[in-house]
MARDO-478685 format. One line per 10 residues: number of its first residue (from 1); their letters; for each residue x, y, z of N, C-alpha, C. Coordinates in steps of 0.05 Angstrom, whole numbers, plus 5000, padded with zeros to 4 digits. Atoms other than C-alpha are relative to their C-alpha. Example, Ala and Ser with C-alpha at 12.3 -4.5 7.8 and 13.67 -1.06 7.14 Angstrom:
<recs>
1 = as = 5018:4976:5000:5246:4910:5156:5018:5024:5000 | 4984:4976:4999:5273:4979:5143:4985:5022:5014;
</recs>
This chain:
<recs>
1 = xxxxxxxxxx = 5013:4979:5019:0875:7473:9174:4982:5016:5020 | 5023:4986:4992:0836:7493:9229:5016:5025:5020 | 4979:4971:4991:0903:7545:9257:5013:5010:4983 | 4975:4978:5027:0935:7562:9185:4985:5015:4996 | 5013:4974:5002:0923:7621:9164:4978:5001:4963 | 5003:5003:5025:0915:7596:9093:4991:4967:4986 | 4998:5028:4996:0878:7523:9076:4991:5005:4964 | 5017:5006:5027:0860:7503:8992:4976:4988:5006 | 5034:5010:5010:0796:7484:8972:4984:5011:4996 | 5019:4988:5018:0738:7493:8940:4976:4996:5020;
11 = xxxxxxxxxx = 5027:4999:4987:0668:7513:8979:4978:4996:4980 | 5024:5003:5020:0602:7503:8955:4971:5000:5024 | 5028:4999:4988:0525:7524:8981:4988:4976:5001 | 5021:5028:5001:0485:7468:9009:4973:5004:5015 | 5031:4998:4984:0414:7458:9021:4990:4977:5013 | 5013:5020:4969:0387:7422:9082:4974:4992:5004 | 5029:5004:5007:0318:7393:9076:4993:4974:5018 | 5003:5013:4988:0284:7347:9117:5010:4971:5007 | 4978:5042:5001:0326:7275:9106:5023:5013:5021 | 4977:4991:4987:0380:7320:9126:5004:5003:5035;
21 = xxxxxxxxxx = 5000:4981:4970:0358:7354:9187:4989:4969:5017 | 5002:5019:4976:0331:7284:9217:5026:4983:5005 | 4975:5018:5001:0397:7251:9210:5008:5016:5028 | 4991:4976:4983:0425:7315:9251:4990:5001:5026 | 5020:4998:4985:0368:7312:9293:5011:4978:5022 | 4990:5025:4982:0390:7238:9323:5023:5001:5011 | 4966:4994:4981:0460:7269:9344:4995:5019:5017 | 5011:4973:4980:0429:7327:9377:5012:5034:4980 | 4981:4973:5006:0470:7373:9328:4978:5018:4974 | 5022:4989:5014:0401:7393:9284:4994:5038:5006;
31 = xxxxxxxxxx = 5006:4961:4994:0391:7469:9321:5029:5013:4995 | 4978:4988:5006:0464:7483:9320:5003:5004:4975 | 4991:5005:5033:0472:7464:9244:4984:5022:4986 | 5017:4983:5013:0408:7507:9229:5000:5028:5009 | 4994:4978:4993:0429:7567:9268:5015:5012:4987 | 4970:4988:5008:0490:7577:9227:4982:5008:4969 | 5014:5004:5038:0435:7570:9155:4980:5028:4999 | 5024:4984:5013:0394:7621:9124:4973:4985:4989 | 5025:5016:4998:0321:7591:9119:4996:5011:4967 | 5013:5010:5024:0296:7581:9050:4973:5002:4989;
41 = xxxxxxxxxx = 5025:5003:4998:0230:7598:9046:4977:5003:4970 | 5004:4998:5029:0211:7602:8972:5027:5004:4976 | 4979:4996:5028:0244:7609:8897:4990:5024:4991 | 5014:4984:5008:0245:7670:8874:5010:4997:4963 | 4992:5007:5027:0246:7671:8791:5004:5019:4985 | 5000:4981:5015:0275:7719:8753:4997:5000:4973 | 5011:5004:5036:0246:7727:8679:5018:5023:4985 | 4985:4981:5019:0282:7757:8619:4996:5026:4999 | 5000:4969:5005:0253:7821:8626:5012:5011:5030 | 4989:4992:4977:0276:7828:8700:4977:5002:5023;
51 = xxxxxxxxxx = 5023:5006:4988:0209:7809:8733:5002:4976:5020 | 5001:5020:4973:0211:7774:8798:4976:4981:5010 | 5027:5022:4990:0160:7713:8819:5011:4984:5021 | 4992:5021:4980:0166:7682:8887:4985:4973:4995 | 5007:5026:5001:0145:7606:8888:5008:4985:5022 | 4997:5019:4970:0137:7577:8957:5003:4972:4998 | 4989:5020:4994:0163:7515:8975:4988:4977:5012 | 5008:5016:4982:0127:7457:9015:4996:5012:5024 | 5003:5004:4971:0120:7450:9090:5028:5004:5010 | 4970:5003:4985:0188:7425:9104:5022:5022:4988;
61 = xxxxxxxxxx = 4989:4980:4999:0238:7480:9112:5029:4991:4983 | 4981:5003:5026:0300:7487:9061:5018:5016:5014 | 4975:4966:4993:0369:7535:9082:5030:4991:4985 | 4970:5005:5006:0439:7537:9055:5018:5005:5017 | 4993:4996:4988:0492:7539:9098:5028:4984:4996 | 4974:5018:5001:0563:7515:9112:5003:4982:5025 | 4992:5014:4983:0579:7463:9151:5027:5001:5012 | 4983:4994:4982:0625:7465:9211:5009:4972:5017 | 4993:5021:4986:0666:7406:9243:4983:4996:5033 | 4999:5005:4976:0627:7384:9305:5010:4974:5015;
71 = xxxxxxxxxx = 4985:5027:4995:0667:7315:9312:5022:5011:5016 | 4986:4995:4985:0720:7352:9344:4999:4995:5030 | 5009:4999:4966:0691:7353:9412:4999:4982:5008 | 5003:5027:4989:0683:7285:9416:5029:4990:5008 | 4977:5010:4997:0738:7256:9460:5024:4981:4983 | 4988:5028:5011:0746:7192:9430:5000:5007:4966 | 4994:4995:5032:0749:7225:9355:5030:5015:4993 | 4973:4990:5008:0821:7236:9322:4995:5014:4973 | 4996:4988:5022:0820:7287:9260:5030:5006:4993 | 4967:4985:5007:0878:7290:9217:4996:5015:4977;
81 = xxxxxxxxxx = 5005:4993:5025:0876:7345:9162:5026:4999:4987 | 4978:5006:5015:0921:7342:9102:5011:4977:4995 | 4993:5031:5005:0921:7260:9094:4989:4998:4977 | 5012:5014:5021:0912:7230:9037:5005:4971:4995 | 5000:5025:5005:0895:7163:9021:5015:4992:4980 | 4984:5014:5028:0943:7119:8977:4990:4977:4995 | 5013:5027:5005:0920:7056:8994:4981:4987:5018 | 5025:5007:4975:0859:7019:9027:5001:4963:4993 | 5002:5034:4998:0864:6944:9049:4988:4986:5012 | 5017:5001:4983:0798:6925:9073:5001:4969:5005;
91 = xxxxxxxxxx = 4998:5021:4982:0817:6853:9085:5019:4990:5024 | 4981:5000:4978:0874:6868:9130:4984:5018:5013 | 5005:4981:4978:0840:6929:9163:5019:5015:4998 | 4986:4979:5004:0891:6974:9135:5000:5022:4983 | 4996:4984:5023:0901:7035:9096:5020:5010:5010 | 4972:4990:4994:0961:7070:9082:4999:5033:4985 | 5000:4979:5010:0965:7150:9088:5021:5020:4994 | 4982:4985:5006:1007:7205:9060:4992:5019:5020 | 5001:4983:4980:1018:7253:9111:5015:5028:4993 | 4989:4980:5010:1045:7331:9111:5025:4999:4985;
101 = xxxxxxxxxx = 4962:5006:5009:1124:7308:9107:4995:4986:4976 | 5001:5022:5021:1101:7262:9049:5013:4968:5014 | 4994:5025:4977:1113:7208:9101:4974:4984:4995 | 5019:5021:5007:1073:7140:9082:5002:4990:5029 | 5006:5017:4972:1036:7114:9146:4981:4977:4992 | 5014:5021:5001:1002:7049:9156:4983:5001:5025 | 5021:4995:4977:0933:7054:9202:4988:4975:4995 | 5014:5023:5001:0900:6992:9227:4973:5008:5012 | 5030:4994:4997:0825:6990:9233:4985:4975:4999 | 5019:5016:4997:0764:6951:9251:4990:5005:4975;
111 = xxxxxxxxxx = 5024:4995:5023:0719:6982:9199:5019:5031:4987 | 5004:4987:5018:0734:7023:9139:4979:5019:4992 | 5024:4985:5015:0680:7080:9119:5013:5015:4981 | 4991:4985:5022:0696:7112:9056:4981:5024:4998 | 5018:4975:5016:0662:7180:9049:5010:5022:4992 | 4985:4984:5014:0712:7211:9007:4988:5006:4968 | 5016:4988:5020:0660:7234:8951:5005:4989:4973 | 5012:5012:5031:0643:7224:8878:5028:4986:4988 | 4970:5008:5007:0724:7213:8868:5004:4986:5021 | 4986:5006:4962:0729:7166:8935:5021:4976:4988;
121 = xxxxxxxxxx = 4974:5023:5003:0797:7127:8928:4990:4973:5022 | 5005:5019:4985:0766:7088:8982:4982:4974:4968 | 5023:5014:5018:0710:7058:8927:5021:4996:4972 | 4977:5012:5013:0772:7050:8879:5012:4983:5003 | 4990:5025:4993:0802:6997:8912:4973:4981:5009 | 5022:5009:4994:0732:6965:8923:4992:4991:4965 | 5011:5001:5023:0727:6969:8848:5013:4970:4988 | 4994:5026:5005:0774:6908:8840:4999:4981:5006 | 5009:5027:4992:0739:6860:8876:4979:4984:4990 | 5023:5016:5019:0699:6808:8839:4970:5009:5010;
131 = xxxxxxxxxx = 5036:5002:5002:0623:6817:8827:4994:5030:5014 | 4999:4960:4987:0631:6905:8857:4994:5007:4969 | 5013:4980:5027:0584:6942:8797:5008:5023:5006 | 4998:4972:4997:0601:7010:8782:4992:5016:4970 | 5005:4979:5031:0581:7069:8738:4995:5021:4996 | 4995:4972:4997:0591:7134:8724:4985:5013:4974 | 5018:4988:5019:0556:7191:8682:5005:5022:4998 | 5003:4968:4999:0571:7259:8667:4978:5012:4979 | 5024:4989:5010:0519:7304:8646:5016:5028:4981 | 4978:4975:5015:0537:7359:8590:4997:5013:5005;
141 = xxxxxxxxxx = 4994:4968:4986:0532:7418:8636:5018:4998:5016 | 4983:5000:4977:0587:7439:8677:4981:5026:5011 | 5008:4973:4986:0580:7498:8724:5023:5008:5007 | 4975:4975:4995:0618:7563:8744:4987:5008:5032 | 5009:4981:4979:0613:7602:8814:5010:5029:4989 | 4996:4977:5008:0606:7676:8805:4992:5010:5031 | 5007:4992:4974:0596:7723:8871:4975:5030:4998 | 5003:4976:5003:0548:7779:8882:5000:5014:5032 | 4996:4988:4971:0573:7820:8941:4977:5014:5017 | 5012:4992:4992:0547:7860:8990:4988:5026:4992;
151 = xxxxxxxxxx = 5005:4969:5009:0502:7928:8973:4993:5014:5026 | 5006:4976:4978:0509:7982:9027:4999:4986:5023 | 5001:5008:4971:0522:7931:9078:4988:4981:5002 | 5015:5019:4994:0465:7892:9069:4999:4978:4969 | 5001:5022:5012:0436:7832:9025:4993:5019:4965 | 5006:4984:5031:0435:7860:8942:4970:4989:4993 | 5027:5008:5002:0370:7819:8938:4988:4989:5024 | 5012:5017:4977:0318:7784:8987:5021:4972:5007 | 4977:5025:4992:0359:7734:9022:4988:4974:5008 | 5014:5021:4989:0305:7686:9048:4989:4977:4970;
161 = xxxxxxxxxx = 5007:5003:5022:0303:7661:8978:5023:4977:4989 | 4985:5002:5020:0333:7608:8926:4990:5013:4970 | 5003:4980:5025:0340:7662:8866:5007:4969:4975 | 5010:5015:5023:0332:7623:8801:5001:5018:4974 | 5002:4993:5027:0346:7649:8725:4994:4982:4979 | 5005:5021:5006:0316:7597:8689:5001:5008:4963 | 4998:4994:5030:0337:7601:8608:4999:4968:4986 | 4999:5026:5025:0316:7531:8577:5023:4983:4997 | 4990:5017:4992:0375:7498:8570:5028:5006:5021 | 4983:4986:4977:0414:7533:8623:4986:5017:5023;
171 = xxxxxxxxxx = 5020:4988:4981:0399:7566:8676:5031:5011:5024 | 4988:4991:4987:0433:7609:8736:4984:4998:5027 | 5019:4990:4967:0416:7613:8813:5018:5010:5020 | 4986:4981:4981:0441:7651:8873:4993:4986:5029 | 5001:5000:4973:0444:7633:8947:5013:5014:5024 | 4989:4978:4973:0457:7677:9007:5015:4981:5020 | 4983:5014:4974:0507:7670:9054:5001:5020:5018 | 4996:4981:4972:0524:7696:9124:5008:5026:4994 | 4993:4973:5001:0562:7751:9101:4983:5022:4983 | 5023:4992:5015:0504:7775:9059:5011:5008:4970;
181 = xxxxxxxxxx = 4996:5006:5036:0537:7762:8987:4986:4981:5001 | 5018:5021:5014:0508:7711:8946:5015:4994:4984 | 4985:5012:5011:0537:7656:8917:4987:4986:4973 | 5018:5011:5028:0516:7652:8834:5014:4970:4995 | 4986:5015:5016:0524:7592:8801:4981:4991:4978 | 5015:5007:5025:0513:7575:8725:5010:4977:4996 | 4994:5032:5013:0499:7511:8694:4987:5005:4973 | 5001:4989:5027:0507:7511:8626:5007:4975:4983 | 4986:5028:5018:0524:7459:8571:5027:5007:4992 | 4977:4997:5011:0598:7456:8557:5005:5017:4973;
191 = xxxxxxxxxx = 5003:4987:5024:0590:7477:8488:4990:5028:5002 | 5013:4970:4991:0554:7540:8511:5030:5023:5011 | 4977:4991:4981:0613:7551:8559:5018:5009:4982 | 4979:5000:5017:0665:7545:8502:4998:5026:4977 | 5000:4967:5021:0637:7608:8462:5006:5014:5007 | 4998:4975:4977:0646:7659:8515:5032:4995:5002 | 4972:4999:4997:0724:7667:8498:5012:5026:5011 | 4990:4966:4978:0732:7746:8524:4982:5013:5015 | 5006:4988:4975:0712:7793:8568:4973:5011:4988 | 5026:4998:5009:0655:7818:8516:4979:4989:4999;
201 = xxxxxxxxxx = 5028:5026:5009:0629:7754:8495:4980:4992:5023 | 5008:5004:4970:0615:7748:8572:4981:5018:5005 | 5022:4975:4988:0583:7817:8580:4977:5001:4984 | 5017:4998:5020:0547:7804:8520:4977:4977:4997 | 5020:5026:4988:0518:7740:8536:4985:5006:5027 | 5021:4993:4970:0493:7766:8605:4991:5021:4991 | 5024:4977:4999:0463:7825:8583:4976:4992:4978 | 5028:5013:5023:0411:7777:8525:4991:4980:5023 | 5016:5021:4985:0398:7725:8585:5001:5011:5030 | 5001:4986:4972:0417:7759:8655:5001:5019:5002;
211 = xxxxxxxxxx = 4997:4969:4996:0408:7824:8651:4996:5015:5023 | 4999:4986:4970:0392:7842:8718:5016:4991:5025 | 4976:5017:4985:0453:7804:8745:5018:5014:5004 | 4973:4982:5006:0501:7856:8713:5005:5018:5025 | 4999:4984:4988:0487:7911:8760:5007:4987:5034 | 4991:5007:4979:0494:7862:8817:5018:4988:5007 | 4978:5010:4992:0551:7829:8803:5022:5025:4999 | 4986:4974:4994:0585:7889:8776:5022:4986:4971 | 4992:5003:5035:0613:7893:8691:5032:4990:5007 | 4964:5011:4991:0694:7887:8719:5003:4981:5009;
221 = xxxxxxxxxx = 4991:5016:4982:0685:7840:8767:4994:4973:4985 | 5003:5025:5015:0641:7790:8724:5013:4994:4978 | 4984:5007:5026:0690:7802:8661:5020:4984:5015 | 4978:5005:4994:0747:7782:8709:4993:4963:5014 | 5014:5027:4983:0712:7725:8748:4996:4976:4991 | 5011:5016:5014:0684:7690:8698:5021:4968:4985 | 4978:5017:5012:0757:7666:8669:5020:4998:5024 | 4976:5009:4982:0787:7651:8738:4999:4972:4995 | 4999:5035:5008:0768:7575:8732:4984:4995:4977 | 5009:5016:5022:0747:7537:8678:4969:4984:5008;
231 = xxxxxxxxxx = 5015:5012:4979:0675:7514:8691:5009:4962:5001 | 4991:5020:4980:0669:7447:8734:4983:4985:4989 | 5019:5029:5012:0641:7372:8707:4984:5003:5025 | 5019:5018:4974:0584:7338:8747:4996:4976:4986 | 4992:5025:4996:0584:7273:8757:4982:4989:5011 | 5020:5011:4976:0527:7216:8783:5007:4970:4996 | 4981:5031:4985:0562:7154:8819:4972:4978:4997 | 5022:5027:4977:0518:7086:8827:5021:4981:4996 | 4982:5023:4993:0556:7025:8855:4982:4984:5014 | 5007:5028:4978:0540:6959:8889:5014:4976:4999;
241 = xxxxxxxxxx = 5013:4993:4984:0550:6936:8938:5015:5014:5013 | 4983:4977:4982:0568:6991:8988:5010:4991:5018 | 4966:5001:4979:0610:6951:9031:5006:4975:4993 | 4990:5022:5016:0659:6895:9020:5005:4989:5038 | 5008:5015:4975:0641:6841:9079:4994:5021:5026 | 4998:4979:4982:0651:6873:9143:5020:5016:5012 | 4971:4991:4988:0710:6904:9140:5000:5030:4990 | 4996:4976:5014:0692:6968:9091:4969:5004:4983 | 5022:4994:5000:0632:7008:9082:4995:5029:4974 | 4995:4970:5012:0621:7071:9027:4971:5013:5006;
251 = xxxxxxxxxx = 5021:4985:4991:0578:7131:9042:4999:5019:4989 | 5005:4971:5021:0546:7197:9012:5015:4997:4972 | 4991:4995:5030:0576:7211:8947:5024:4988:4987 | 4980:5026:5007:0628:7148:8944:4982:4980:4996 | 5021:5028:5002:0568:7109:8946:4977:5006:4979 | 5014:4989:5023:0520:7155:8899:4997:5021:4994 | 5002:4973:5009:0533:7208:8880:4981:5011:4980 | 5014:4990:5023:0480:7253:8841:5007:5033:4999 | 4999:4969:5004:0474:7324:8807:4986:5016:5027 | 5014:4989:4977:0465:7378:8850:4972:5013:4994;
261 = xxxxxxxxxx = 5032:4985:5001:0391:7400:8817:4979:4998:5023 | 5019:5010:4978:0359:7352:8866:4996:5012:5023 | 4992:4991:4970:0388:7386:8926:4998:4978:5022 | 5006:5013:4984:0391:7318:8956:5028:4990:4999 | 4978:5024:5000:0469:7297:8952:5002:5002:5035 | 5000:4997:4980:0480:7324:9021:4983:4987:5023 | 5027:5010:4986:0416:7304:9048:5003:4966:5000 | 5000:5029:5013:0429:7229:9020:5024:4990:5020 | 4985:5013:4976:0492:7224:9059:4995:4997:5025 | 5012:4992:4974:0466:7251:9126:4983:4976:5004;
271 = xxxxxxxxxx = 5026:5020:5000:0410:7194:9114:5014:4974:5005 | 4981:5018:4990:0468:7150:9106:5004:4985:5032 | 4989:5005:4977:0495:7152:9172:4972:5003:5018 | 5018:5010:4986:0429:7152:9199:4987:4971:5004 | 5000:5028:4999:0408:7084:9173:5020:4983:5008 | 4983:5023:4985:0476:7055:9188:4997:5004:5026 | 4998:4995:4971:0467:7080:9257:4973:4980:5012 | 5029:5017:4997:0389:7042:9261:5016:4975:4998 | 4982:5030:5003:0434:6976:9233:5006:4995:5018 | 4985:5001:4973:0483:6985:9292:4991:4987:5015;
281 = xxxxxxxxx = 5019:5010:4973:0425:6984:9343:4983:4974:4993 | 5025:5019:5011:0384:6933:9303:5014:4968:5005 | 4984:5018:4991:0445:6882:9308:5012:4999:5014 | 4992:5004:4975:0471:6897:9368:5030:5005:4991 | 4970:4990:5015:0537:6933:9328:5019:4975:4987 | 4986:5016:5022:0552:6866:9297:5000:5003:4970 | 4992:4989:5029:0584:6889:9230:4994:4973:4984 | 5003:5023:5017:0580:6824:9195:4977:4996:4992 | 5033:5001:5003:0502:6824:9200:4989:5022:4984;
</recs>
């Protein structure tokens, strides 16, 4: 994936706050990651009339950024892209992965750490164990991403803000990117998305609720991009316990996925790593404890 011309996948803007920065700081990556991001010093609220009002955050800095992989710089770490987990057998310390050539391969390990997201395959295998509790909940809202391109080579809006268009049961937000564009995310009940069937429906909807965003996105682009992908669902996940004996542990969204409105999904995942590291120090790397 580091050398291929095109890699399939989805990207999303991420908000880094104090919790996540503390974890990055402990491994010497805070400055490196923060340097790649854009500080969010306040929210910018867009009213229906087009008026904008800045509402500052607290003192702890926030930013949005794309995470780059720093782990490859460690000689004892090996990264294998394009592999899919087929089986997970914690008791035997073995996982089975499917590689590029559709060849299944067994890998043995002392510890399996499941950081594979809200739809975790590792967690699916742990759910077969006795007394493993699990619950998931889809919220009524979906989300869709749109783009505000640069204007005359610069940001089309003030860059150091989380832009928010609050509209009762739905809202749109926009976060700046390093290439001077903004990624917009429309959060809305699925039943509202389903009402918008044509380009005219979409343009009328935006004219009624987000009129100032239309010239920023562009009429034709908006009418086309809205139908590129269907609205995506959002899920929250809870499970217990996060580990199976001393052989396997879940972290991040695999253990506790949360909807994006709190801005804490990635930060909680980073904090998991920090807490795990502290426990390893406390118990002298004894996984059974």
